[in-house]
C-alpha positions as a Markdown table, in Angstrom:
| # | Residue | x | y | z |
|---|---|---|---|---|
| 1 | Unk | 23.0 | 49.4 | -136.5 |
| 2 | Unk | 26.3 | 49.3 | -134.9 |
| 3 | Unk | 24.2 | 50.6 | -132.1 |
| 4 | Unk | 22.2 | 47.9 | -132.0 |
| 5 | Unk | 24.9 | 45.3 | -131.9 |
| 6 | Unk | 26.5 | 46.7 | -129.3 |
| 7 | Unk | 23.3 | 47.2 | -127.1 |
| 8 | Unk | 22.9 | 43.5 | -127.8 |
| 9 | Unk | 26.1 | 42.4 | -126.0 |
| 10 | Unk | 25.5 | 45.4 | -123.3 |
| 11 | Unk | 22.3 | 44.1 | -122.5 |
| 12 | Unk | 22.8 | 40.5 | -123.0 |
| 13 | Unk | 26.0 | 40.9 | -120.1 |
| 14 | Unk | 23.3 | 42.8 | -118.0 |
| 15 | Unk | 20.3 | 40.3 | -118.0 |
| 16 | Unk | 23.0 | 37.1 | -117.9 |
| 17 | Unk | 24.7 | 38.3 | -114.9 |
| 18 | Unk | 21.7 | 40.3 | -112.6 |
| 19 | Unk | 18.8 | 38.5 | -114.0 |
| 20 | Unk | 18.9 | 35.0 | -115.8 |
| 21 | Unk | 22.1 | 33.5 | -113.3 |
| 22 | Unk | 20.7 | 34.5 | -109.7 |
| 23 | Unk | 16.6 | 34.6 | -110.4 |
| 24 | Unk | 16.4 | 32.1 | -113.1 |
| 25 | Unk | 19.0 | 29.7 | -111.9 |
| 26 | Unk | 19.7 | 30.1 | -108.9 |
| 27 | Unk | 23.5 | 30.6 | -108.8 |
| 28 | Unk | 24.9 | 32.1 | -105.5 |
| 29 | Unk | 26.7 | 35.3 | -105.6 |
| 30 | Unk | 30.0 | 33.9 | -105.8 |
| 31 | Unk | 29.6 | 31.8 | -108.7 |
| 32 | Unk | 27.8 | 35.0 | -110.7 |
| 33 | Unk | 30.7 | 37.2 | -109.1 |
| 34 | Unk | 33.1 | 34.7 | -110.5 |
| 35 | Unk | 31.1 | 35.0 | -114.0 |
| 36 | Unk | 31.4 | 38.6 | -113.8 |
| 37 | Unk | 35.3 | 38.3 | -113.6 |
| 38 | Unk | 36.1 | 35.8 | -115.9 |
| 39 | Unk | 33.7 | 38.1 | -118.8 |
| 40 | Unk | 35.3 | 41.0 | -117.7 |
| 41 | Unk | 39.1 | 39.8 | -118.4 |
| 42 | Unk | 37.6 | 38.6 | -121.6 |
| 43 | Unk | 36.0 | 42.2 | -122.9 |
| 44 | Unk | 39.2 | 44.0 | -121.8 |
| 45 | Unk | 41.3 | 41.2 | -123.9 |
| 46 | Unk | 39.2 | 42.0 | -126.8 |
| 47 | Unk | 39.4 | 45.2 | -126.7 |
| 48 | Unk | 42.8 | 45.4 | -126.0 |
| 49 | Unk | 44.9 | 48.0 | -124.0 |
| 50 | Unk | 43.3 | 51.4 | -125.6 |
| 51 | Unk | 40.5 | 49.8 | -126.7 |
| 52 | Unk | 36.8 | 50.8 | -125.7 |
| 53 | Unk | 35.0 | 47.9 | -124.1 |
| 54 | Unk | 31.5 | 49.6 | -124.3 |
| 55 | Unk | 32.1 | 50.1 | -128.1 |
| 56 | Unk | 32.5 | 46.1 | -128.5 |
| 57 | Unk | 29.7 | 43.8 | -130.5 |
| 58 | Unk | 29.2 | 40.6 | -130.1 |
| 59 | Unk | 30.5 | 39.7 | -133.1 |
| 60 | Unk | 33.8 | 41.2 | -131.7 |
| 61 | Unk | 34.0 | 37.9 | -129.3 |
| 62 | Unk | 34.5 | 35.7 | -132.0 |
| 63 | Unk | 35.8 | 32.0 | -131.6 |
| 64 | Unk | 39.4 | 33.1 | -132.5 |
| 65 | Unk | 39.4 | 36.0 | -130.1 |
| 66 | Unk | 38.0 | 33.9 | -127.2 |
| 67 | Unk | 40.8 | 31.1 | -128.1 |
| 68 | Unk | 43.1 | 33.4 | -128.1 |
| 69 | Unk | 42.1 | 35.3 | -124.7 |
| 70 | Unk | 42.4 | 31.2 | -123.2 |
| 71 | Unk | 46.2 | 31.0 | -124.9 |
| 72 | Unk | 46.6 | 34.5 | -123.3 |
| 73 | Unk | 45.2 | 33.4 | -119.4 |
| 74 | Unk | 48.3 | 30.7 | -119.9 |
| 75 | Unk | 51.0 | 31.8 | -121.6 |
| 76 | Unk | 50.9 | 35.7 | -119.9 |
| 77 | Unk | 48.9 | 35.6 | -117.1 |
| 78 | Unk | 50.3 | 31.9 | -115.8 |
| 79 | Unk | 47.2 | 30.4 | -115.0 |
| 80 | Unk | 46.9 | 26.9 | -114.7 |
| 81 | Unk | 44.8 | 25.0 | -116.8 |
| 82 | Unk | 41.9 | 24.1 | -114.4 |
| 83 | Unk | 41.7 | 28.6 | -113.7 |
| 84 | Unk | 41.7 | 28.5 | -117.6 |
| 85 | Unk | 38.7 | 25.8 | -117.8 |
| 86 | Unk | 36.8 | 28.0 | -115.2 |
| 87 | Unk | 37.3 | 31.1 | -117.1 |
| 88 | Unk | 35.8 | 28.9 | -120.2 |
| 89 | Unk | 33.0 | 27.7 | -118.3 |
| 90 | Unk | 31.7 | 31.2 | -117.8 |
| 91 | Unk | 32.3 | 32.0 | -121.3 |
| 92 | Unk | 30.3 | 28.5 | -122.4 |
| 93 | Unk | 27.3 | 29.9 | -120.1 |
| 94 | Unk | 26.8 | 33.0 | -121.2 |
| 95 | Unk | 26.9 | 32.3 | -124.7 |
| 96 | Unk | 24.6 | 29.3 | -124.2 |
| 97 | Unk | 22.2 | 31.9 | -123.0 |
| 98 | Unk | 22.9 | 34.2 | -125.9 |
| 99 | Unk | 22.1 | 31.7 | -128.1 |
| 100 | Unk | 18.4 | 31.0 | -126.9 |
| 101 | Unk | 17.6 | 34.6 | -127.1 |
| 102 | Unk | 19.4 | 35.7 | -130.2 |
| 103 | Unk | 19.1 | 33.0 | -132.9 |
| 104 | Unk | 20.8 | 35.3 | -135.5 |
| 105 | Unk | 24.0 | 34.4 | -133.4 |
| 106 | Unk | 23.5 | 30.4 | -133.4 |
| 107 | Unk | 26.3 | 29.9 | -135.7 |
| 108 | Unk | 28.8 | 31.9 | -133.5 |
| 109 | Unk | 27.3 | 30.1 | -130.0 |
| 110 | Unk | 28.0 | 26.7 | -131.4 |
| 111 | Unk | 31.7 | 27.5 | -132.1 |
| 112 | Unk | 32.0 | 29.2 | -129.0 |
| 113 | Unk | 31.0 | 26.1 | -127.3 |
| 114 | Unk | 32.8 | 23.9 | -129.5 |
| 115 | Unk | 36.0 | 25.3 | -127.7 |
| 116 | Unk | 37.3 | 22.4 | -125.2 |
| 117 | Unk | 38.2 | 22.1 | -121.9 |
| 118 | Unk | 41.7 | 21.4 | -121.0 |
| 119 | Unk | 42.7 | 18.2 | -119.4 |
| 120 | Unk | 43.9 | 18.9 | -115.9 |
| 121 | Unk | 46.6 | 17.1 | -114.0 |
| 122 | Unk | 45.6 | 15.4 | -110.7 |
| 123 | Unk | 47.4 | 16.7 | -108.2 |
| 124 | Unk | 47.8 | 15.0 | -104.7 |
| 125 | Unk | 45.7 | 16.8 | -102.2 |
| 126 | Unk | 47.7 | 18.8 | -99.5 |
| 127 | Unk | 46.4 | 18.7 | -96.4 |
| 128 | Unk | 47.1 | 20.5 | -92.4 |
| 129 | Unk | 48.1 | 17.5 | -90.1 |
| 130 | Unk | 46.8 | 17.8 | -86.7 |
| 131 | Unk | 50.3 | 18.1 | -85.3 |
| 132 | Unk | 50.9 | 21.1 | -87.6 |
| 133 | Unk | 47.9 | 22.7 | -87.1 |
| 134 | Unk | 49.0 | 22.8 | -83.1 |
| 135 | Unk | 52.3 | 24.0 | -83.8 |
| 136 | Unk | 50.8 | 26.7 | -85.9 |
| 137 | Unk | 48.7 | 27.7 | -83.2 |
| 138 | Unk | 51.3 | 27.4 | -80.3 |
| 139 | Unk | 53.2 | 29.8 | -82.4 |
| 140 | Unk | 50.6 | 33.0 | -82.7 |
| 141 | Unk | 50.9 | 35.9 | -80.6 |
| 142 | Unk | 48.3 | 36.2 | -79.1 |
| 143 | Unk | 49.0 | 39.8 | -77.2 |
| 144 | Unk | 47.5 | 41.0 | -80.4 |
| 145 | Unk | 44.5 | 41.9 | -81.4 |
| 146 | Unk | 45.3 | 40.1 | -84.7 |
| 147 | Unk | 46.9 | 36.9 | -83.6 |
| 148 | Unk | 43.5 | 36.8 | -81.2 |
| 149 | Unk | 41.6 | 37.1 | -84.1 |
| 150 | Unk | 43.6 | 34.5 | -86.1 |
| 151 | Unk | 43.6 | 32.1 | -83.8 |
| 152 | Unk | 39.9 | 32.0 | -83.6 |
| 153 | Unk | 39.6 | 32.1 | -87.5 |
| 154 | Unk | 42.1 | 28.8 | -87.4 |
| 155 | Unk | 40.0 | 27.1 | -84.7 |
| 156 | Unk | 36.8 | 27.4 | -86.7 |
| 157 | Unk | 38.0 | 27.0 | -89.9 |
| 158 | Unk | 39.5 | 23.3 | -88.5 |
| 159 | Unk | 36.3 | 22.9 | -86.6 |
| 160 | Unk | 33.9 | 23.1 | -88.7 |
| 161 | Unk | 35.6 | 22.2 | -92.1 |
| 162 | Unk | 34.1 | 25.1 | -94.0 |
| 163 | Unk | 34.9 | 26.5 | -97.1 |
| 164 | Unk | 36.8 | 29.7 | -97.1 |
| 165 | Unk | 33.5 | 31.4 | -98.7 |
| 166 | Unk | 31.4 | 30.3 | -95.9 |
| 167 | Unk | 33.5 | 31.9 | -93.6 |
| 168 | Unk | 34.0 | 34.8 | -94.9 |
| 169 | Unk | 30.0 | 34.9 | -95.2 |
| 170 | Unk | 29.7 | 33.5 | -91.4 |
| 171 | Unk | 27.4 | 36.4 | -89.7 |
| 172 | Unk | 26.6 | 36.6 | -85.7 |
| 173 | Unk | 23.4 | 35.3 | -86.1 |
| 174 | Unk | 24.7 | 31.8 | -87.7 |
| 175 | Unk | 26.3 | 31.1 | -84.1 |
| 176 | Unk | 24.4 | 29.2 | -81.3 |
| 177 | Unk | 27.4 | 29.4 | -78.4 |
| 178 | Unk | 24.9 | 28.7 | -75.9 |
| 179 | Unk | 24.2 | 24.7 | -74.5 |
| 180 | Unk | 25.3 | 22.6 | -77.2 |
| 181 | Unk | 27.2 | 25.1 | -79.4 |
| 182 | Unk | 26.9 | 24.8 | -83.4 |
| 183 | Unk | 27.5 | 26.8 | -86.2 |
| 184 | Unk | 24.9 | 27.3 | -89.5 |
| 185 | Unk | 27.4 | 27.6 | -92.7 |
| 186 | Unk | 25.8 | 28.3 | -96.3 |
| 187 | Unk | 27.6 | 26.3 | -98.7 |
| 188 | Unk | 27.4 | 25.9 | -102.6 |
| 189 | Unk | 23.9 | 25.9 | -104.2 |
| 190 | Unk | 22.3 | 28.2 | -101.0 |
| 191 | Unk | 22.4 | 24.8 | -98.9 |
| 192 | Unk | 22.9 | 25.0 | -95.3 |
| 193 | Unk | 23.9 | 22.9 | -92.7 |
| 194 | Unk | 24.6 | 23.1 | -89.5 |
| 195 | Unk | 28.0 | 22.0 | -88.0 |
| 196 | Unk | 28.4 | 21.3 | -83.9 |
| 197 | Unk | 31.6 | 23.2 | -82.2 |
| 198 | Unk | 33.7 | 22.2 | -79.7 |
| 199 | Unk | 33.6 | 24.1 | -76.4 |
| 200 | Unk | 36.9 | 25.6 | -76.7 |
| 201 | Unk | 36.0 | 26.7 | -79.9 |
| 202 | Unk | 32.3 | 28.2 | -78.7 |
| 203 | Unk | 34.6 | 30.3 | -76.0 |
| 204 | Unk | 36.9 | 31.4 | -78.3 |
| 205 | Unk | 33.9 | 32.8 | -80.4 |
| 206 | Unk | 32.2 | 34.2 | -77.4 |
| 207 | Unk | 35.4 | 35.9 | -76.4 |
| 208 | Unk | 36.1 | 37.3 | -80.4 |
| 209 | Unk | 32.6 | 38.7 | -80.3 |
| 210 | Unk | 33.1 | 40.5 | -77.4 |
| 211 | Unk | 36.4 | 42.1 | -78.2 |
| 212 | Unk | 35.4 | 43.2 | -81.6 |
| 213 | Unk | 32.1 | 44.7 | -80.1 |
| 214 | Unk | 29.8 | 42.4 | -82.5 |
| 215 | Unk | 26.3 | 41.5 | -80.8 |
| 216 | Unk | 25.5 | 38.1 | -81.0 |
| 217 | Unk | 22.5 | 37.1 | -82.7 |
| 218 | Unk | 22.8 | 40.1 | -85.0 |
| 219 | Unk | 23.8 | 40.0 | -89.4 |
| 220 | Unk | 27.1 | 41.3 | -88.5 |
| 221 | Unk | 30.2 | 39.8 | -90.1 |
| 222 | Unk | 32.2 | 37.9 | -87.6 |
| 223 | Unk | 35.6 | 37.9 | -88.7 |
| 224 | Unk | 36.8 | 40.9 | -90.0 |
| 225 | Unk | 40.1 | 43.3 | -91.1 |
| 226 | Unk | 42.2 | 46.1 | -89.2 |
| 227 | Unk | 39.9 | 48.3 | -91.1 |
| 228 | Unk | 36.2 | 46.6 | -89.9 |
| 229 | Unk | 35.9 | 45.5 | -93.2 |
| 230 | Unk | 34.8 | 41.7 | -93.4 |
| 231 | Unk | 37.7 | 39.8 | -94.3 |
| 232 | Unk | 37.9 | 38.5 | -97.9 |
| 233 | Unk | 38.8 | 35.3 | -99.4 |
| 234 | Unk | 42.4 | 36.4 | -100.6 |
| 235 | Unk | 42.6 | 38.1 | -96.7 |
| 236 | Unk | 42.3 | 35.0 | -95.3 |
| 237 | Unk | 44.7 | 33.5 | -97.4 |
| 238 | Unk | 47.0 | 35.5 | -96.5 |
| 239 | Unk | 46.5 | 35.2 | -93.0 |
| 240 | Unk | 47.0 | 31.5 | -93.1 |
| 241 | Unk | 50.3 | 31.8 | -95.9 |
| 242 | Unk | 51.7 | 34.1 | -93.0 |
| 243 | Unk | 51.4 | 31.7 | -90.3 |
| 244 | Unk | 52.7 | 28.5 | -92.5 |
| 245 | Unk | 56.0 | 30.1 | -93.2 |
| 246 | Unk | 56.5 | 31.1 | -89.4 |
| 247 | Unk | 55.8 | 27.5 | -88.1 |
| 248 | Unk | 57.6 | 26.0 | -91.4 |
| 249 | Unk | 60.8 | 27.2 | -89.7 |
| 250 | Unk | 60.4 | 24.8 | -86.6 |
| 251 | Unk | 58.1 | 22.1 | -88.8 |
| 252 | Unk | 59.8 | 21.6 | -92.5 |
| 253 | Unk | 56.8 | 19.2 | -93.1 |
| 254 | Unk | 54.6 | 22.2 | -93.8 |
| 255 | Unk | 57.9 | 24.1 | -96.2 |
| 256 | Unk | 57.0 | 21.6 | -98.8 |
| 257 | Unk | 53.2 | 21.7 | -99.0 |
| 258 | Unk | 50.5 | 23.8 | -101.2 |
| 259 | Unk | 48.8 | 25.0 | -98.2 |
| 260 | Unk | 45.4 | 27.1 | -98.6 |
| 261 | Unk | 42.8 | 27.7 | -96.7 |
| 262 | Unk | 40.9 | 24.5 | -98.3 |
| 263 | Unk | 44.0 | 22.5 | -97.0 |
| 264 | Unk | 42.3 | 23.2 | -93.6 |
| 265 | Unk | 39.2 | 21.7 | -94.6 |
| 266 | Unk | 41.2 | 18.5 | -96.0 |
| 267 | Unk | 42.7 | 18.5 | -92.8 |
| 268 | Unk | 39.6 | 18.4 | -90.9 |
| 269 | Unk | 37.8 | 15.2 | -93.4 |
| 270 | Unk | 41.6 | 13.1 | -92.0 |
| 271 | Unk | 41.1 | 14.2 | -88.7 |
| 272 | Unk | 37.6 | 12.9 | -88.6 |
| 273 | Unk | 38.4 | 9.5 | -90.4 |
| 274 | Unk | 41.2 | 8.8 | -88.5 |
| 275 | Unk | 39.2 | 9.1 | -85.2 |
| 276 | Unk | 36.6 | 6.8 | -86.9 |
| 277 | Unk | 34.1 | 8.7 | -87.8 |
| 278 | Unk | 31.7 | 7.2 | -91.1 |
| 279 | Unk | 32.0 | 8.5 | -94.2 |
| 280 | Unk | 28.4 | 9.3 | -94.3 |
| 281 | Unk | 28.8 | 11.5 | -91.4 |
| 282 | Unk | 32.3 | 13.2 | -92.6 |
| 283 | Unk | 30.3 | 14.3 | -96.1 |
| 284 | Unk | 27.0 | 15.4 | -94.1 |
| 285 | Unk | 30.0 | 17.2 | -91.9 |
| 286 | Unk | 31.7 | 19.0 | -95.2 |
| 287 | Unk | 28.4 | 19.5 | -96.9 |
| 288 | Unk | 29.3 | 17.1 | -99.8 |
| 289 | Unk | 26.5 | 16.6 | -102.0 |
| 290 | Unk | 28.1 | 13.1 | -103.1 |
| 291 | Unk | 29.7 | 10.2 | -101.3 |
| 292 | Unk | 32.1 | 10.2 | -104.0 |
| 293 | Unk | 33.5 | 13.4 | -102.8 |
| 294 | Unk | 33.9 | 12.3 | -99.6 |
| 295 | Unk | 35.6 | 8.8 | -100.9 |
| 296 | Unk | 39.0 | 11.0 | -101.9 |
| 297 | Unk | 39.9 | 11.4 | -98.4 |
| 298 | Unk | 40.3 | 7.6 | -98.1 |
| 299 | Unk | 42.7 | 7.6 | -100.9 |
| 300 | Unk | 44.9 | 10.4 | -99.4 |
| 301 | Unk | 45.1 | 9.1 | -96.4 |
| 302 | Unk | 48.4 | 7.5 | -95.9 |
| 303 | Unk | 48.2 | 6.8 | -92.1 |
| 304 | Unk | 45.1 | 4.5 | -93.3 |
| 305 | Unk | 46.9 | 3.2 | -95.6 |
| 306 | Unk | 49.9 | 2.0 | -93.6 |
| 307 | Unk | 47.4 | 0.5 | -91.2 |
| 308 | Unk | 45.5 | -1.6 | -94.2 |
| 309 | Unk | 49.1 | -2.7 | -95.1 |
| 310 | Unk | 49.9 | -3.8 | -91.8 |
| 311 | Unk | 46.9 | -5.9 | -91.5 |
| 312 | Unk | 47.9 | -8.1 | -94.9 |
| 313 | Unk | 50.6 | -10.2 | -95.3 |
| 314 | Unk | 53.8 | -9.4 | -97.5 |
| 315 | Unk | 54.6 | -10.5 | -100.8 |
| 316 | Unk | 57.9 | -12.1 | -100.1 |
| 317 | Unk | 55.9 | -14.3 | -97.5 |
| 318 | Unk | 53.7 | -16.4 | -99.7 |
| 319 | Unk | 55.2 | -19.2 | -101.5 |
| 320 | Unk | 55.4 | -19.4 | -105.2 |
| 321 | Unk | 52.6 | -20.6 | -107.3 |
| 322 | Unk | 53.5 | -23.7 | -108.9 |
| 323 | Unk | 51.9 | -22.9 | -112.2 |
| 324 | Unk | 53.2 | -19.2 | -112.4 |
| 325 | Unk | 51.6 | -16.9 | -115.2 |
| 326 | Unk | 53.6 | -17.6 | -118.4 |
| 327 | Unk | 54.2 | -14.5 | -120.8 |
| 328 | Unk | 53.4 | -15.2 | -124.4 |
| 329 | Unk | 56.7 | -13.6 | -126.1 |
| 330 | Unk | 54.4 | -13.2 | -129.4 |
| 331 | Unk | 51.9 | -11.6 | -127.5 |
| 332 | Unk | 53.9 | -8.9 | -126.1 |
| 333 | Unk | 56.0 | -8.1 | -129.3 |
| 334 | Unk | 52.9 | -7.8 | -130.9 |
| 335 | Unk | 51.4 | -5.2 | -128.0 |
| 336 | Unk | 54.9 | -3.4 | -128.4 |
| 337 | Unk | 54.6 | -2.8 | -132.4 |
| 338 | Unk | 51.6 | -1.1 | -131.9 |
């Protein structure tokens, strides 16, 4: 009986990650890997430091253990609430699948699905200004091969506004460097979009491919590390952090920002917005499924807000209205007493 119950957990995990997510739900490989990592962390936590993960049964993944795992993420691993919610989303998805396949676990499934997500504080979006990026690029040592790669990488990131996952998966066959240059990007949900390239960016890419011995029009990774392996998301983050820290010495504005690869994507959107590009075009450029996502750049662009403020009449220039609004002290006291 115990063997059967262990096999239920192992079999469910296998089918969930190998069959259900990629083939039935058409979930992207990136998301599948994220779910895999979340479930792996959960199993390791429940098994304990010296425990055997293969001996776990589905019953061991109780609501109390899952809740303890989420608390462990925040208190011990120092994860933010947003990261906790990502892990919980993967757990919810797995148990939702288990509930459909094994009705005998419906009660346990419902209890786990009842674990709520935490509210996440909305932080101001940090983006890289055009002048900050220019200073960063000017300081890169292009006499070294890694410097030339970093120069091309940051130019492509800003030109396209691509997600870091899209750049990690970029192949030489995705580049169209002749004629009007462009690049094919594969975004969330396997959606594809074509992004135009500045001629200067296309020239950098041609030089990069030639130097690295990458054959154009071939399914070969464009950006690689010094060992020739494809750059990872973490690798690109490290590269950007290195150049931000160097540039911050001469440009203190960067020292007070939380800069990551997505900050370049935000910078692209703000740069296009200031250039007068309409929101619909920016949404297509960045691969946004909804204009609501693109609208956030209107809210974050302080320069646009200043221009709007300059077109309005200051409040102090207005004459007082003869019938000024009077507050009802009784109503105020009642509100304060609640």
